[in-house]
N, C-alpha and C positions, 0 to 999 in steps of 0.2 A: 504493500500500500504506500502511495506517495504521500509526502508531508502535507500537500495541499488539502487532501480529503478531510482529515480530522478538523482542520481549521475551518473549512466550509461548514461542516456539521456543527461546530461550536458556535459560529455566528447564527446559524438557523435556530439552534437551541436557545441562545440568549434572546433573540427576537421573540421567540415563542413565549419564553418565560416573562419578559417584560410586558408583552401583550396581555397575558393572563393575569399577572399581578395588578395591572392597571385598574381592574374592576373592583378591587377590594373595597368594601364599605359603601358601594353605590347601589342605587335602585336599578331595577330592570326595565323601567319605563322608557318610552321612545325619546323623551326629552334628554335624559342622561346618555342614552346609547348613541343617538345620532348627532347631537349638538353639544354634548358635554355639559349640560345644564347651563349653557351660555356663560360659563365662568372662567374661560381661558384668558390669561393675560398676554402681554405683548410677546414674550419669549415663546410661549407655546403656540400662539397663532402664527408667529413667524416660522417656527420649525414645521408646523403642520402644513402651511402653504408651500414652504420650500420642499417639504417631503413630497408634495403632489407634483411640483414643477420639475424637480431634478430626479428623473426616473431612469429606467433602462434606456429610454430614448436618449437622454443626456449621455449616459455611459457608453452606449454602443452606437446608437443612430447618429449622434453628432459626429463622433470619430469616424464612423463608416462613411458618412457623406463627405467629410474632409478628404478621406482616402479615395473615394470613388468619384466624387463630383468636383472637388476643388473649390474654387471661389464661391459658387452658389451656397455652400454650407454656411457662409458667414451671415446668411439671413437669420440664423438661430440666435446670433448675438443681438440683433436689432430689435426684434419684436418684444422681448421681455422688458427691456428698459422703457419702451413706450407704454406697455401695459401697466408697469408699476407706477408711472406718472398718472395714468388714468385712475388707478386704484385710490389715490388720495381723495378724489371727488366721488368716485363711484361706490366704493365699498361702505363708507359711513352711511350713505343714503339707503343702501340695501339693508344694512344691519338695523338701522333705526326702524324701518318699516316692518321688517321681519320680527324684531323683538317686540314691538308694540302689539303685533297680532299673533305672536306665538307660532310662527311658521317654522317648518322643519326642512323643507326642500325647495328647490327652484320651481318645481311645478306648483307648489303651494303659493309661491309669490305671484306667479302669473295669474293663477285662478282667482286669488283674492284681490289683486290690484285691478284686474279688469272685470271682476264680478262675473266670471265665466268658468264654471266647472269644465265645460268642453275644452276651453283653451288650456286648462290645467292638464287634462288628459293628453292633448296633442303635445304639449311641452314634455310631459312625462315620456311619451313614446320616442320623441326626438332625442331626449336626454339619454334614455336607456340604449338606443341604437348607437349614439356617439360614444358613450362610455364603454359599450361592448368592444368597439375598435380599440379603445385605449387599454382596457383590461387585457385583451388578447395580446396587445403590444408588450405589456408587462410580463405576461407568462411566456411569450416567445423569447423575450430577452432573458428571462430567468433560465430557461432551458439552455440557451446558448452559453450563458456565463458559467453555469455549473458544469456543463459538459466540457467546455474548453479548459477551465481552470482546474478541473479534476483530472486532466490529461486523458479524457475519455473513459474514466472509471465509472462515471454516471452518465447514462444516455440522456439526451435532451427530454425525451418523453417521460422518463423516470423522474427527472428533476422537476418537470412541470407538475406531475402528480404529487410529489412531496411538498412542493411549494403551495399548491392548492390546499392540501390537507392542513398545513400550518396556518395559512390564511383563514380558512374556515373556522378553525379552533379559536384563534384569538379574536377574530371579528365577532363571532357569535358570543363569546364570553364578555368582551370588553368594549366593542364598538369603537367610537372615535377616540376614547381614552387610550386604547391599545395602540392606535395609530400614532397618537401624540408622543407617547413614551418611547416607542420604537424610533420615531423620527429624530429624537435627541441623539441616539447612538449613530443612526444613519448619517446625519448631517456632519457630525464630527469626522466620521470615517471617510465619507466621500470627499470632503474638503481636503483632507490630508492626501488621499490617493490621487485625486485629480491634479492638484498642484504638483505633487511629486512626479507623476508621469509626464505632465506637460512641460516641466522644467528639465527633468533628467534625460528623457528619451531623445529629444532633439540634440542635446549636447553629447550624449553617449554615442549616437549613431552618425551624427553629422558635424559635430564640433561647434554647434551653436545654431541660433535661429536663422541668422543671415546665410550661413553656408547651407543650411537645410533648404531654404527657399530657392537659393541660387541653383542648387543641384536638381531640385524638382523642375525648375524652369528649363534647365538644359535638357533634362530627360523627357519632359512633356511640355513643350512650348505652348503657352496660352492656358495652361491648367489653372493658373492662379489669377485669371481675369474672367469676368463674366462674358459668355459668348454673345455674339451679335443676335442670334436667334435662339429660341427655346428658353433656356434659363437666363434670359437677357436682363438688363436693368429693369425693364418693365415687369418681368416676372418677379424679380427680386423685391421691388418696391411694393407691388400688389400683394405678394405673399407676406411681407413684413406687416403691412397694414391689416390684412385679413387675420393674421395670427394674433396681432395685438388686440383687435376687436373681439376675437373669440376667447382670449386668455381667461377672463373671469366669467364667461358664459359656460365654461365647463361646469357641469352640475356639482362635482365634488369640490371645486374651488368656491363655488357659490355657497355650498353648504358649510364649508369651513369658515366662511365669513360669519355665519350664525353663532359660532362658538365663542366669539369675543366677549369680554366683560363690558367694554364700552367702545364708542366710535373712535376715540383717540388712539386705540391700538393700531388701527389701519393707517392713520396719518404718520405715526412713528415708523411703522414698517415700510411705508412708501419711501421714506428717506433712506433707509438702509438697504432695501431689497435690490436696487440697481447695482450696488457693489457686488452682491452675490452672483450677479450675472457673469462676473469675471471667471467664475468656476468653469463656465462653458468654454471660455477662451483656452484654458489649459487642456480641456478634452479635445478641442479642435487641433491644437498643436500636437498632441499625441497621435491623432489620426494622420496628420501630415507627415509625422516622423516615420510612419509605417509605409509610406508610398513606395519607397525604393527598397528597403530591406525585406518587405513582404509582398512581392509582386504577384499579379495574376488573379487576385480576388475580384470577381465581377458580380453585378447584381446584388442579391441579398447576401452573398458571401462577404461583401465589403464590411458588413457589420461585425465580422470576426477580426478585423485588422488590428484593433487595439490589443485584444487578448493574445493574438498570435505573436505580436511584437513583444508583449510582456513575457510570454513563455520563452522567447529567445533571449531575453535580457536579464531575467531574474531567477533566483533559486525557487524551487517549488513552494517552500513555506511562504515566501513573499507573494508568489502568484496566488496562494490560498487567501491571503489577506485582501489582495485586489479583488478576488472573486467574492469574498465575504462582503465587501463594500457594494459590489454589483448585486448581490442577493438582496441586500437591504433596499437598493434603489427599485427593486421590483415589489418587495413586500409592503413598504410603507404606502406608496400610491395605490397599490393593488388593494390594500385593506380599506383605504378611503373610498375607492370606487365601489367596493362591495357594500360598504355601509350606505353610501348614497343611493346605489341602485335599489337596494332592499327597501330603503326609506321611501323612495319615489314610488315604487310599486305598491307598497303597503298603504301609503297615504292617498295616492291618486287612483288606485284600482280597487283595493280591498275596502277602504273606508267608505266609498259610495255604496258598496254592496252590503256593508254591515255598519251603518252609521252609529250604532250604539256602543262600539268598542271604546274603552277608555285608554288612557295613556299606557298603562301597564300591558293591556291586551295588544295594543298596536306595537309595542316594543317586542313582545314575544312573537307576533306575526312577522315582523321585519326580520328578526333573527332566524325564523324558520325558513325564510326565503333564501338565505345566504348560500346554503349548500347547493341548491338547484342552480342559482346564477353562476356559481363557481364551476360547476360541472359543465354547463353550456360553454362558458368561456374557455375552459381547458380543452374541450373537444374542438372548438374553432381554432385554438392556438396550434393544435397538433395536426390539423388538416388544412392549414393555409400556408401558402408559400411566399407571401409578400414580405418585402424588406420592411424595416421598422419605420423609416421616415414616411413612406406612402401611407402606412396605416394611421400615423398621427395626422397627416394632412387631410385624410378623408374624414377623420373625426372632427377636425377643425372646420372643414367645409360645412358639416352638419350643424355644430353648435353655434357657429357664427350667425346662422339664420335667426337665432333668438335675440341677437344684439339690437336691431332697430326697435323692436317692441319693448325690450327692456329699457332702453334709454328714454323712449317716449312715455314710459310708464312711471318715471321717477319724480315728476313734478307734483304739484298739489293735486292735480287730477291728470289722468292719462291724456296725452295729446293724440292718441289714436283710439279708434273704437275697438271694441272686442272683436267685431266682425273683420275689421281691417287687420288687426294683429293676427288673427287666425288665418285669414287668406294670404297674408304676406309670408308667414312661416311655411304654409303649405306650398306656395309658389316657389320659394327658395329651395326647400327640401326636394321637391319634384325636379327642379332644374339640376340640382346636384346628382340625383339618382340617374336622370336621363343622360347627363354628360358622362357619368362614370360607366354606366352600362353600355352605352353606344360608342364610347371613345371619341365623341365629338369634341372638337376644340375650335376656337375662333379661327385658327390657322387653316383648318380643314374646310370650314364653312365659307370663309372669305380668304381664299389663297392669295388674292391680289392685294390685300390690305397690308399696311406696313407692320413690322414686328412690334412697334411701339403700342399697337392695339391688340394684335393677335396673340401676343405672349402674356396677356393678363391671366392671372390665376383663375381657374374655373370657378373657384369659390366666390370671387369678386363678381363674376357674371351672375351667379345665382343670387348674390346679395343685392345686385342692382334690380333683378326681377322682383325680389322680395320687397324692396322699398317702393318700387313703382306700383305694385299691386296693393300694398298696404296703404299708400297715399290715396289711390283711386277709390278703393272700397271704403276707407274711412270717410272720404269726402262725400260719397254717395249715402252712406248709412247715417252720418251725422246730419246731413241736410234733411233726410227723410224723418229722422227722429225729432 
């Protein structure tokens, strides 16, 4: 047995223990299980939101895109900083409304703000679909990390099932408290690993950052600049803006905002969180460091680049620590996703069918949903071949369709009608599905148009359809009423 395997097992055991212990002395109601009794301070909210944001996508997808795509990967640095700036204004307003009305999920917010249970159900369906992509991403990443850092001793499928079992146990027992406790360990470890890899690998393999980038440019001319077509500057800017808009419309990020003790928590976090975005820079540098020493990885295999280079560079025990950090980047956001998905289904689907359920019964119902959701996600993770970044972008394309109705619903009264919000979300989601299923792009539909237009991210096209329909239907229904 290699030295990495017991270290990986140790990190999994610690995460499981922290998750289970987090529940001690707390009630089993939905209020404690899903939003932590709304009593988290600045540090826990910071760690919880960072735990959701810095995931296996950060660990593998970011480095994989730096390795396989080059300059387009830098979009990952841009959108988070913009989103954190928005959070200074956005999250306090969401928190204030949700706390005043004792809301537990994003679907609750839309249903209550627009006085439309049907809109709440629609948002719940979109939320669960988008979170499924994100949860599958975490499980696929977990399988890759454990298999690679155990030197093949644990197959990816086995790693996925072990991870799912651990997630189900501590999510059912502790809910969001387990996620928060585990996030403390995860954030400390990922910070150390990301900075260490991003600094050491370029200097070890290339003699520094400048020699590394010069060597890459000689070997692959143009790799470090945005192409004129495809992932061009138009694609880059539209993807950054789309991702920034969708950042806090992810239902689990939305729900994490409900856990805060007061609105000032978000304002303090908005000052600090952009600095945390620098963690991604070191992950990208590690991906670039692998371009020449680990050639030949294409497509989804590019996600293996960071771990393959780590195995060439370090002793097995250190590879095990790197793998342990990677395991935590899957478990923390995975647990928040499970909590949020179970809460959304319980509140938006089960509650209308059984309106007499109290908080304790709703908490038990949400917990009972967790194993089923986890099994579905595990099956999808094991039967899908997509790389990690496309999975994330597909999820973003869906959740961003909630952004216009969210913003228009934050004033003293909604500036869109319930019919307009419903129709806009449906139009945006159907556009995303049509474009994804058919492979249609603006470049294919309008081949003669300039790249400055045709390279727009397909999610932006869907968002434009969303806003147009929302405005038209709101105008018509407001005038009629």
